[in-house]
N, C-alpha and C positions, 0 to 999 in steps of 0.2 A: 815602144819602150824596150823592145828586145827580149820580151819574156815569152816563154813557151807555156801552153796550158798545163804541162807537167810540173811547172814551177809553182802553181797555185795551190794553196792550202786553205781549208776552212778551219777556223778555230772557235772554240766554245769557252766562255768564261764560266767556270764551275763554282764561283763564289769566292774563290781564293786565288786562282791562277788561270791562265789561258792554257787550254789543252788542244793540241792538234788533232783534228778528226781525220779518219781515213777518207781521202778524197779521190774520186775517180772522174775521168772525163766521160760523160754520158754520150754527148754528140759534139761535133765540131764542124762548123761551116766557115765560109770566108767572112761572115758577119758576126756570128755568135758562137760561144762555147757554153755548153750546158754541163754543169758539174753535179755529181751525186755524192752524198756523204751519209754516214751513220752517226747518230748521236744518242747518248744515254738519257738526255733530257733537254728541254728547251730553256734557253737563256739568251743573254747577249751573245752575238757572234761577230766574227770579223773574217774578211777575206784578205789573205796575206800571200806573200810569195817566199820562196826559199832564198832568193837573192837579197 
């Protein structure tokens, strides 16, 4: 799809709006990319891109 792991963002729904969480690439292989993020609470989440 032409996306880079750096384009990926994790977002959390806070009950009123989606908020982008700080997202880092933890590891990256030819088959998988593992992301890490910090959240202030658990709720619905989405994996999105900057493009």
